[in-house]
MIKOL-433373 format. One record per residue (C-alpha): x, y, z. Coordinates in Angstrom, 1 decimal. Each point is the difference from the previous one (the first is absolute). Layout:
SITE|east|north|up
SITE|X|Y|Z
...
This chain:
SITE|east|north|up
SITE|-20.2|-11.0|-51.5
SITE|-2.7|-2.4|-1.0
SITE|-2.0|2.7|-1.7
SITE|2.8|1.5|-2.0
SITE|-0.6|0.3|-3.7
SITE|2.3|-1.4|-2.7
SITE|2.6|2.5|-1.2
SITE|1.4|0.5|-3.5
SITE|3.6|0.8|0.8
SITE|0.7|1.5|-3.5
SITE|-3.1|2.2|0.3
SITE|1.2|1.2|3.4
SITE|3.5|0.7|-1.4
SITE|-1.5|2.2|-2.7
SITE|-2.2|1.8|2.4
SITE|2.8|0.7|2.5
SITE|2.3|1.2|-2.7
SITE|-2.6|2.4|-1.3
SITE|-0.5|1.4|3.5
SITE|3.7|0.5|0.4
SITE|0.1|1.9|-3.3
SITE|-2.9|2.2|1.2
SITE|1.7|0.7|3.3
SITE|3.0|1.3|-1.9
SITE|-2.0|2.1|-2.4
SITE|-1.7|2.1|2.7
SITE|0.9|3.7|-0.8
SITE|2.6|1.7|2.1
SITE|-2.7|2.0|1.9
SITE|-1.7|-3.3|0.9
SITE|-3.6|-1.1|-0.3
SITE|-2.8|-0.5|2.4
SITE|-1.7|-3.4|0.7
SITE|-3.3|-0.4|1.9
SITE|0.1|-3.0|2.4
SITE|-2.8|-0.9|2.3
SITE|-1.5|3.5|-0.3
SITE|3.3|1.9|0.7
SITE|2.5|1.6|-2.3
SITE|3.6|-1.0|-0.1
SITE|2.8|1.6|-2.1
SITE|2.6|-2.1|-1.6
SITE|3.3|1.1|-1.6
SITE|1.8|-1.9|-2.8
SITE|1.2|-3.5|0.9
SITE|-2.4|-0.3|3.0
SITE|-2.3|-3.1|0.4
SITE|-3.6|1.3|-0.3
SITE|-2.8|-0.6|2.6
SITE|-1.8|-3.0|-1.3
SITE|-2.3|-2.9|0.8
SITE|2.8|-2.1|1.5
SITE|0.0|1.8|3.3
SITE|-3.8|0.5|0.4
SITE|-0.7|-3.3|1.9
SITE|2.6|1.2|2.5
SITE|-1.1|3.6|0.2
SITE|-3.7|-0.9|0.3
SITE|0.5|-2.6|2.7
SITE|3.1|0.8|2.1
SITE|-0.5|1.2|3.6
SITE|2.0|2.8|1.5
SITE|-0.9|1.1|3.5
SITE|0.2|3.7|0.8
SITE|3.5|0.9|1.1
SITE|1.7|-3.1|-1.4
SITE|3.3|0.2|-1.8
SITE|0.2|-1.3|-3.6
SITE|3.0|-0.9|-2.2
SITE|-0.9|-0.1|-3.7
SITE|2.6|-1.9|-2.0
SITE|0.0|0.6|-3.8
SITE|-2.3|3.0|0.3
SITE|-0.1|1.0|-3.7
SITE|-2.2|3.0|-0.2
SITE|-0.8|-0.3|3.7
SITE|-3.6|-1.2|-0.2
SITE|0.2|-2.6|2.8
SITE|1.9|2.3|2.3
SITE|-2.4|2.8|-0.6
SITE|-3.1|-2.1|0.6
SITE|1.8|-1.0|3.3
SITE|0.1|3.7|0.8
SITE|-3.7|0.3|-0.8
SITE|-0.6|-2.9|2.5
SITE|1.6|2.2|2.7
SITE|3.4|-1.6|0.2
SITE|2.3|1.9|2.4
SITE|3.1|-0.4|-2.1
SITE|0.5|-1.3|-3.5
SITE|3.5|-0.7|-1.5
SITE|-0.2|-0.7|-3.8
SITE|3.0|-1.6|-1.8
SITE|0.9|-0.5|-3.6
SITE|3.3|-0.7|-1.8
SITE|-1.2|2.0|-3.1
SITE|0.7|3.8|0.3
SITE|-2.9|0.7|-2.3
SITE|-2.3|-1.8|2.4
SITE|1.4|1.9|2.9
SITE|-0.7|3.3|-1.8
SITE|-3.6|-1.1|-0.8
SITE|-0.7|-1.3|3.5
SITE|1.4|3.2|1.6
SITE|-2.1|2.2|-2.2
SITE|-3.1|-2.1|0.7
SITE|0.5|0.1|3.8
SITE|0.2|3.8|-0.2
SITE|-3.1|0.3|-2.3
SITE|-2.0|-2.2|2.4
SITE|1.1|2.1|3.0
SITE|2.0|-2.7|1.7
SITE|3.4|1.7|0.2
SITE|0.0|-0.3|3.8
SITE|-0.9|-3.7|0.0
SITE|1.6|-1.5|-3.0
SITE|3.8|-0.1|-0.8
SITE|1.4|-1.3|-3.3
SITE|3.5|-1.4|-0.3
SITE|1.9|-1.5|-2.8
SITE|1.0|-3.5|1.2
SITE|0.8|-3.4|-1.3
SITE|-2.5|-1.9|2.1
SITE|0.8|0.7|3.7
SITE|3.5|1.5|-0.5
SITE|-1.0|3.5|1.1
SITE|-2.4|-0.9|2.8
SITE|2.6|-0.1|2.8
SITE|-1.1|-1.7|3.3
SITE|-3.6|1.2|-0.1
SITE|-2.8|-2.6|0.4
SITE|-3.6|0.3|-1.2
SITE|-3.5|-1.3|0.9
SITE|-0.7|-0.7|-3.7
SITE|2.0|-0.7|-3.1
SITE|-1.7|0.3|-3.4
SITE|1.6|-1.2|-3.2
SITE|-0.8|-0.1|-3.7
SITE|3.1|-1.6|-1.4
SITE|0.6|-1.3|-3.5
SITE|-2.1|-3.2|-0.5
SITE|2.0|-1.9|-2.6
SITE|3.4|-1.8|0.1
SITE|1.3|1.5|-3.2
SITE|3.2|1.9|-1.0
SITE|-0.5|3.8|0.4
SITE|2.2|2.1|-2.3
SITE|-0.6|3.4|1.7
SITE|-1.7|1.7|2.9
SITE|-3.4|0.2|-1.7
SITE|0.0|-3.7|-0.8
SITE|1.0|-0.7|3.6
SITE|-3.5|1.3|1.0
SITE|-1.5|-3.1|-1.6
SITE|2.8|-2.6|-0.3
SITE|2.3|-1.3|2.7
SITE|3.3|-1.4|-1.3
SITE|0.5|-3.5|1.5
SITE|-2.7|1.1|2.6
SITE|2.7|1.8|2.0
SITE|-2.1|2.8|1.2
SITE|-2.8|-2.2|1.3
SITE|2.5|-2.4|1.6
SITE|1.8|2.8|1.8
SITE|-3.3|1.6|1.1
SITE|-1.1|-3.1|1.9
SITE|3.5|-0.6|1.4
SITE|0.2|3.5|1.5
SITE|-3.6|1.2|0.6
SITE|-0.4|-1.4|3.5
SITE|2.8|2.2|1.3
SITE|-2.1|3.1|-0.8
SITE|-3.3|-1.2|1.5
SITE|-1.0|0.7|3.6
SITE|-1.1|-3.0|2.1
SITE|-3.5|-0.9|-1.3
SITE|0.6|1.9|-3.2
SITE|-1.4|-1.0|-3.3
SITE|0.7|0.1|-3.8
SITE|-2.5|0.8|-2.7
SITE|1.4|-1.3|-3.3
SITE|-1.3|0.4|-3.6
SITE|0.4|-2.8|-2.5
SITE|-1.7|-1.5|-3.1
SITE|-0.9|-3.3|-1.7
SITE|2.6|0.7|-2.7
SITE|2.7|0.4|2.6
SITE|2.0|-2.5|2.1
SITE|-2.7|-0.6|2.6
SITE|1.3|-3.4|1.2
SITE|3.5|1.4|0.4
SITE|-1.3|3.0|2.0
SITE|-1.9|-2.3|2.3
SITE|3.1|-2.2|0.5
SITE|2.2|3.0|0.8
SITE|-2.5|1.4|2.5
SITE|-0.3|-3.4|1.7
SITE|3.8|-0.4|0.2
SITE|0.2|3.4|1.6
SITE|-2.4|-1.0|2.7
SITE|-3.2|1.7|-1.2
SITE|-3.5|-1.4|-0.1
SITE|-1.8|0.5|-3.3
SITE|-3.5|1.1|-0.7
SITE|-1.7|1.2|-3.1
SITE|-1.6|3.4|0.9
SITE|-1.7|0.8|-3.3
SITE|0.1|-0.6|-3.7
SITE|-1.2|2.0|-3.0
SITE|-3.0|-1.1|-2.1
SITE|1.2|-0.1|-3.6
SITE|-2.2|1.1|-2.9
SITE|-1.6|-2.5|-2.3
SITE|2.9|-0.1|-2.4
SITE|2.7|0.8|2.6
SITE|2.6|-2.6|0.9
SITE|1.9|2.1|2.5
SITE|-1.0|-0.2|3.7
SITE|1.6|1.8|2.9
SITE|0.3|-1.0|3.6
SITE|0.7|1.6|3.4
SITE|1.7|-2.3|2.6
SITE|0.3|0.5|3.7
SITE|3.2|-1.3|1.5
SITE|0.5|-0.2|3.8
SITE|2.6|-1.7|2.2
SITE|-1.1|-3.6|0.5
SITE|1.5|0.1|3.5
SITE|0.2|2.8|2.5
SITE|3.0|2.4|-0.4
């Protein structure tokens, strides 16, 4: 990313730890976050809707009736915006039971019970043999040891989650399917590109955030498609 800004790793560490603490301190009844003009409820230990997914949500393309698999759904924001884009079926996955609870609640509150299904799943474990037109993913950006399920929303120990995602994602895409993938300048961008290329995907930068004047963090949305016909 030629335009990526320099990142202070220690500053990012402090910021991410403070966010993990905040996720854990949400009251039992949860709290409501406004994201792109819509309200989402999060229960304790759930990753909040945040700027990281906005380049993807603002720029991804879902055709009416298409099927979407959202991996690492968190509070369900990408899955729910897929529903607003008239997806015919959305399956949202997360390994964190708190995230499953939050995403299920939000699907109901937004009126998408009949379109969106939420499952607890370690990546693709609970998908079965189904294939999708689109896969969306907002995985942890950094190769850093994660000590609990909340830290796993931001840190990927030995980059195992990202590595497995690219190794297996193609099995769950229909021919001609595509992946919309969130990432950041403080994450392992080069490693993600390498994994995608090794899995046979072409790589395009779909969009990026515009950081504020004093903001080092920048977020990206990538589009991955099979480099050769399926």
